[in-house]
C-alpha positions as CSV (number, residue, x, y, z in Angstrom):
1,X,-8.9,-8.1,-2.6
2,X,-12.3,-6.9,-3.6
3,X,-12.6,-3.1,-3.7
4,X,-15.5,-0.9,-2.6
5,X,-14.1,2.3,-4.1
6,X,-16.2,2.3,-7.3
7,X,-19.3,1.9,-5.2
8,X,-18.6,4.9,-3.0
9,X,-18.3,7.7,-5.6
10,X,-22.0,8.3,-6.2
11,X,-23.6,9.6,-3.0
12,X,-26.4,11.8,-1.6
13,X,-24.3,12.7,1.4
14,X,-24.6,16.4,2.3
15,X,-21.8,18.8,1.1
16,X,-19.1,19.8,3.6
17,X,-17.0,23.0,3.7
18,X,-13.6,23.2,5.2
19,X,-13.1,25.7,8.1
20,X,-9.8,26.7,9.7
21,X,-7.2,23.9,9.6
22,X,-5.7,23.3,13.1
23,X,-4.6,19.6,12.7
24,X,-2.3,17.9,10.2
25,X,-2.8,14.1,10.2
26,X,0.3,12.6,8.6
27,X,0.7,9.0,7.4
28,X,4.4,8.1,7.7
29,X,4.0,5.0,5.7
30,X,2.2,1.7,5.5
31,X,4.8,-0.5,7.1
32,X,3.5,-2.2,10.2
33,X,4.3,-5.1,12.5
34,X,0.6,-6.2,12.4
35,X,-2.0,-7.0,9.7
36,X,-5.4,-6.3,11.4
37,X,-8.6,-7.3,9.7
38,X,-10.3,-3.9,10.3
39,X,-7.3,-1.9,9.0
40,X,-8.5,0.7,6.4
41,X,-4.8,1.3,5.4
42,X,-4.0,-2.3,4.4
43,X,-0.8,-1.9,6.5
44,X,1.5,-4.8,7.2
45,X,5.0,-6.1,7.5
46,X,5.6,-6.4,3.8
47,X,4.7,-2.8,2.9
48,X,7.6,-0.6,1.8
49,X,6.0,2.9,1.5
50,X,7.7,5.3,4.0
51,X,7.9,9.1,4.1
52,X,11.4,10.4,3.4
53,X,13.2,13.1,5.5
54,X,12.9,15.5,2.5
55,X,9.1,15.3,2.7
56,X,9.2,15.5,6.5
57,X,11.2,18.8,6.2
58,X,8.6,20.1,3.7
59,X,5.9,19.1,6.2
60,X,7.6,21.0,9.0
61,X,7.6,24.1,6.7
62,X,3.9,23.6,6.2
63,X,3.4,23.4,10.0
64,X,5.1,26.8,10.3
65,X,3.0,28.3,7.5
66,X,-0.4,27.1,8.6
67,X,0.3,27.7,12.3
68,X,-1.5,24.4,13.2
69,X,-1.8,23.3,16.8
70,X,-1.7,19.5,16.4
71,X,0.4,16.9,14.5
72,X,-1.5,13.6,14.4
73,X,1.0,10.9,13.3
74,X,-0.3,7.6,11.9
75,X,0.7,4.7,9.7
76,X,1.1,1.6,9.5
77,X,3.0,1.7,12.7
78,X,4.4,5.3,12.4
79,X,7.2,4.5,14.8
80,X,8.7,2.2,12.2
81,X,9.6,5.1,10.0
82,X,13.3,5.8,10.6
83,X,12.5,9.5,10.8
84,X,9.7,9.3,13.3
85,X,11.7,10.6,16.3
86,X,13.1,13.5,14.2
87,X,9.6,14.6,13.2
88,X,8.3,14.3,16.7
89,X,11.1,16.2,18.3
90,X,10.9,19.0,15.7
91,X,7.1,19.3,16.2
92,X,7.4,19.4,20.0
93,X,10.1,22.1,19.7
94,X,7.5,24.2,17.8
95,X,5.1,23.8,20.6
96,X,2.7,21.4,18.8
97,X,0.7,18.7,20.5
98,X,1.8,15.5,18.9
99,X,-0.5,12.4,18.8
100,X,1.1,9.0,18.1
101,X,-1.4,6.5,16.7
102,X,0.2,3.5,18.4
103,X,-0.7,-0.2,18.0
104,X,1.0,-0.8,21.4
105,X,2.7,-4.0,20.3
106,X,5.5,-1.9,18.6
107,X,6.7,-1.0,22.1
108,X,7.6,-4.6,22.7
109,X,9.4,-5.2,19.4
110,X,13.2,-5.7,19.3
111,X,14.8,-2.3,18.4
112,X,12.0,-0.3,20.0
113,X,12.8,-1.0,23.6
114,X,13.3,2.7,24.5
115,X,10.4,4.0,22.4
116,X,8.1,4.4,25.4
117,X,10.7,6.4,27.2
118,X,11.1,8.7,24.2
119,X,7.4,9.3,23.9
120,X,7.3,10.2,27.6
121,X,10.3,12.5,27.3
122,X,8.6,14.4,24.5
123,X,5.2,14.3,26.2
124,X,3.6,12.7,23.1
125,X,-0.1,12.0,23.4
126,X,-0.4,8.2,22.9
127,X,-3.7,7.1,21.2
128,X,-3.5,3.3,21.2
129,X,-5.6,0.8,19.4
130,X,-7.1,-1.8,21.7
131,X,-10.2,-3.2,20.0
132,X,-11.4,-4.9,23.2
133,X,-10.5,-5.7,26.8
134,X,-11.2,-9.4,25.9
135,X,-8.2,-11.5,24.7
136,X,-10.4,-13.5,22.3
137,X,-11.9,-10.5,20.5
138,X,-8.4,-8.9,20.1
139,X,-7.0,-12.1,18.7
140,X,-9.8,-12.3,16.1
141,X,-9.0,-8.8,14.8
142,X,-5.2,-8.5,15.3
143,X,-3.8,-12.0,15.7
144,X,-2.7,-14.4,18.4
145,X,-0.5,-13.0,21.1
146,X,-1.3,-9.3,20.3
147,X,-3.5,-8.9,23.4
148,X,-0.8,-10.1,25.8
149,X,1.8,-7.7,24.1
150,X,-0.7,-4.9,24.3
151,X,-1.2,-5.4,28.0
152,X,2.6,-5.5,28.5
153,X,2.9,-2.2,26.6
154,X,0.2,-0.5,28.6
155,X,1.8,-1.5,31.8
156,X,5.1,-0.1,30.6
157,X,3.4,3.2,29.7
158,X,1.7,3.3,33.1
159,X,5.0,2.8,34.8
160,X,6.3,6.0,33.0
161,X,3.3,8.0,34.2
162,X,1.0,7.6,31.1
163,X,-2.6,7.3,32.1
164,X,-1.9,8.8,35.5
165,X,-0.1,12.1,34.8
166,X,-2.2,14.8,33.1
167,X,0.9,15.7,30.9
168,X,1.2,12.1,29.7
169,X,-2.1,11.5,28.0
170,X,-3.0,7.9,27.2
171,X,-6.2,7.2,25.2
172,X,-7.4,3.8,23.9
173,X,-9.3,3.2,20.6
174,X,-12.1,0.7,20.1
175,X,-13.2,-0.6,16.7
176,X,-16.1,-3.1,16.4
177,X,-15.1,-6.6,15.4
178,X,-18.0,-6.9,13.0
179,X,-20.7,-5.2,11.0
180,X,-22.2,-3.1,13.7
181,X,-21.8,0.4,15.2
182,X,-19.8,1.0,18.4
183,X,-21.8,1.0,21.6
184,X,-22.1,4.3,23.5
185,X,-18.6,5.6,24.1
186,X,-19.2,6.7,27.7
187,X,-20.5,3.4,29.0
188,X,-18.0,1.4,27.0
189,X,-15.2,3.5,28.5
190,X,-16.5,2.6,32.0
191,X,-16.3,-1.1,31.1
192,X,-12.8,-0.8,29.7
193,X,-11.5,1.1,32.8
194,X,-13.1,-1.5,35.2
195,X,-11.9,-4.6,33.3
196,X,-8.4,-3.3,32.6
197,X,-7.8,-2.1,36.1
198,X,-9.3,-5.0,37.9
199,X,-7.5,-7.6,35.8
200,X,-4.2,-5.9,34.9
201,X,-3.9,-2.7,37.1
202,X,-4.0,-0.5,33.9
203,X,-5.0,3.2,33.9
204,X,-5.8,5.3,30.9
205,X,-7.5,8.7,30.4
206,X,-10.3,8.1,27.9
207,X,-11.7,5.6,25.3
208,X,-12.4,6.7,21.7
209,X,-14.9,4.7,19.7
210,X,-14.4,4.6,15.9
211,X,-16.8,3.1,13.3
212,X,-15.3,0.7,10.8
213,X,-15.2,2.3,7.4
214,X,-16.5,0.3,4.3
215,X,-13.1,0.7,2.5
216,X,-9.8,-1.2,2.0
217,X,-9.5,-4.4,4.0
218,X,-12.8,-4.1,5.9
219,X,-14.6,-3.1,2.7
220,X,-13.2,-6.1,0.8
221,X,-14.4,-8.3,3.6
222,X,-17.9,-6.8,3.3
223,X,-18.0,-7.5,-0.4
224,X,-16.6,-11.0,-0.1
225,X,-19.3,-12.0,2.4
226,X,-22.1,-10.2,0.7
227,X,-22.5,-7.7,3.6
228,X,-21.7,-4.4,1.9
229,X,-25.3,-3.3,1.1
230,X,-26.5,-4.3,4.6
231,X,-23.7,-2.4,6.3
232,X,-24.2,0.7,4.2
233,X,-27.9,0.6,5.1
234,X,-27.0,0.5,8.7
235,X,-24.7,3.6,8.3
236,X,-27.3,5.5,6.4
237,X,-30.2,4.7,8.6
238,X,-28.1,5.8,11.6
239,X,-27.2,9.2,10.1
240,X,-27.3,12.2,12.4
241,X,-27.3,15.9,11.4
242,X,-25.8,16.8,14.7
243,X,-22.7,14.7,13.8
244,X,-22.3,16.5,10.5
245,X,-21.5,19.7,12.3
246,X,-18.5,18.2,14.0
247,X,-16.8,15.9,11.4
248,X,-13.0,16.1,11.6
249,X,-12.5,17.0,7.9
250,X,-13.7,20.5,8.6
251,X,-10.5,21.3,10.5
252,X,-8.0,18.7,9.4
253,X,-5.8,17.9,6.4
254,X,-4.4,14.4,5.8
255,X,-1.0,14.0,4.3
256,X,0.2,10.8,2.7
257,X,3.8,9.3,2.8
258,X,4.7,11.1,-0.5
259,X,3.4,14.5,0.7
260,X,0.1,14.6,-1.2
261,X,-2.8,16.2,0.5
262,X,-6.3,14.8,1.2
263,X,-9.5,15.9,3.1
264,X,-9.2,12.9,5.5
265,X,-7.4,9.7,6.1
266,X,-10.2,7.7,4.5
267,X,-10.1,9.7,1.3
268,X,-6.3,9.1,1.3
269,X,-6.9,5.3,1.4
270,X,-9.4,5.6,-1.5
271,X,-6.8,7.7,-3.4
272,X,-9.2,10.7,-3.7
273,X,-6.7,13.6,-3.4
274,X,-7.5,17.3,-3.2
275,X,-7.0,18.9,-6.6
276,X,-4.9,22.0,-6.9
277,X,-7.1,25.0,-6.6
278,X,-7.0,25.9,-10.3
279,X,-7.6,22.3,-11.3
280,X,-10.4,21.3,-8.9
281,X,-13.1,19.2,-10.4
282,X,-16.4,20.8,-11.2
283,X,-18.4,17.9,-9.7
284,X,-18.4,17.5,-5.9
285,X,-18.7,13.8,-6.2
286,X,-16.0,13.2,-8.8
287,X,-12.9,11.3,-7.7
288,X,-9.8,11.3,-9.8
289,X,-7.3,8.5,-9.3
290,X,-3.9,9.3,-10.8
291,X,-0.8,7.1,-10.7
292,X,1.9,8.9,-8.8
293,X,5.2,8.8,-10.6
294,X,7.7,11.3,-9.4
295,X,6.0,14.7,-9.0
296,X,2.3,14.6,-10.0
297,X,0.9,18.1,-10.1
298,X,-2.7,17.0,-11.0
299,X,-3.1,16.6,-7.2
300,X,-2.3,18.9,-4.3
301,X,1.1,18.5,-2.7
302,X,2.7,20.1,0.3
303,X,4.9,22.1,-2.1
304,X,1.8,23.7,-3.6
305,X,0.6,24.9,-0.2
306,X,4.1,26.2,0.5
307,X,4.0,28.1,-2.8
308,X,0.5,29.8,-2.8
309,X,-1.4,28.3,0.1
310,X,-4.6,27.8,-1.9
311,X,-6.9,24.8,-1.9
312,X,-10.6,24.2,-2.4
313,X,-12.8,24.6,0.6
314,X,-15.3,21.9,-0.5
315,X,-14.6,18.5,0.9
316,X,-14.6,15.5,-1.5
317,X,-17.4,13.2,-0.2
318,X,-18.6,9.7,-0.8
319,X,-20.8,7.0,0.6
320,X,-18.2,6.2,3.3
321,X,-18.8,9.6,4.9
322,X,-21.9,8.1,6.4
323,X,-19.5,6.2,8.7
324,X,-18.5,9.4,10.4
325,X,-22.1,10.5,11.0
326,X,-23.8,7.3,12.0
327,X,-25.0,6.8,15.6
328,X,-22.8,8.7,18.0
329,X,-20.6,9.7,15.1
330,X,-17.0,8.8,14.5
331,X,-13.7,10.6,14.1
332,X,-10.1,10.2,15.0
333,X,-11.0,11.8,18.3
334,X,-13.8,9.3,19.0
335,X,-17.6,9.8,19.1
336,X,-18.9,13.2,17.9
337,X,-22.0,13.4,20.1
C-alpha cells in the first residue's frame, strides 16, 4: 500500500501546546471483523496486535495517577480484545466515563451475543460508526451486509434503552465516502434521525461528523488515484483558526496496544510517538520512527509516566493536522465549531 507518511512531515501548520489531560484514548489492538476503506488504522480480521493484561494494568495505574475523567476505547474492534470487559469494569469502578468506539456489527458476531447487555450494565457510552443512513453508501465503505447488521445492532441497543435513556448514551459517527468534507453536523444529524426513525424506528442521541485523514488506508487510496494533492488543498483552503482552539490533542493522550504514548490517534497510526522528556526532538516537525522490539525507551511509554510523569507539552504536528481544522473541524467528539 502506498504511504503518505513521508509527505506529511514538513508542514506550516501552527504549533500546538498540550493543556491538562482529561482523556486517555486507548487502542486495544488492530484486530477487527471488518476492513473499511476509510479506516486510518488498517484494522482487519488478520491483524494480531492486541494489548495484554499487563499493559492494561499499567494503564489503570496511569488513570489513577493522572486523574483523568474519560477512557476512550478504540481499535480495531476493541471488544475483540479478550481483556476488554476487564478494562471497562475497572474503569467504571473508578468513576470514569468509558466510550466504546463500536463498529456495531460486532454486536451480531458469534461469541458476542451478550456484549450489548454488558455495555448497558456498565453504562458505557457507545459511539458507533455508521457512515450513512443509506445501505448503498455503507456497503461501499464497509462491505456487503454491514448496513443490515448495523441496523440490527442499533435496534438491539435501543431495546436496552440506548438512545432513549440519558444514562445510556448512543452516538453515531459519519465519515465521508470520498474526497470531500463532511456536511454541517447539525443538519446531517437531523437527516440521520429522520431517516433512521422513519425506516427502522431507531433512536440515538447525536451524530458526530469526522473528516477522513490523509493517512494509512485512505491516504494510500489518495496516492493510488492521484488525489492526494487535491485533497490536501481542500483541507488547507478550509482551515479555521477557531477550530485550532478546540483540537482534541490539547487534552488527550493516545496509547497504543503496546503502551506507547502519542499526541493523538492519527500520530499513533503514523508511528510518530512522543519522545521521553529528556530525549524530545529539537525540531517541532521532526518525526522519529523506531522499530519496537521489547522495551524501546527512545519513545514515551506508560511506565515512563508512572515513574516521573514528565512529557513534552508541544504537540507533534504534520500536514494531516489540517484535517482537524478544516471546515467545521473534526475530532473524536465530532465537529469543533
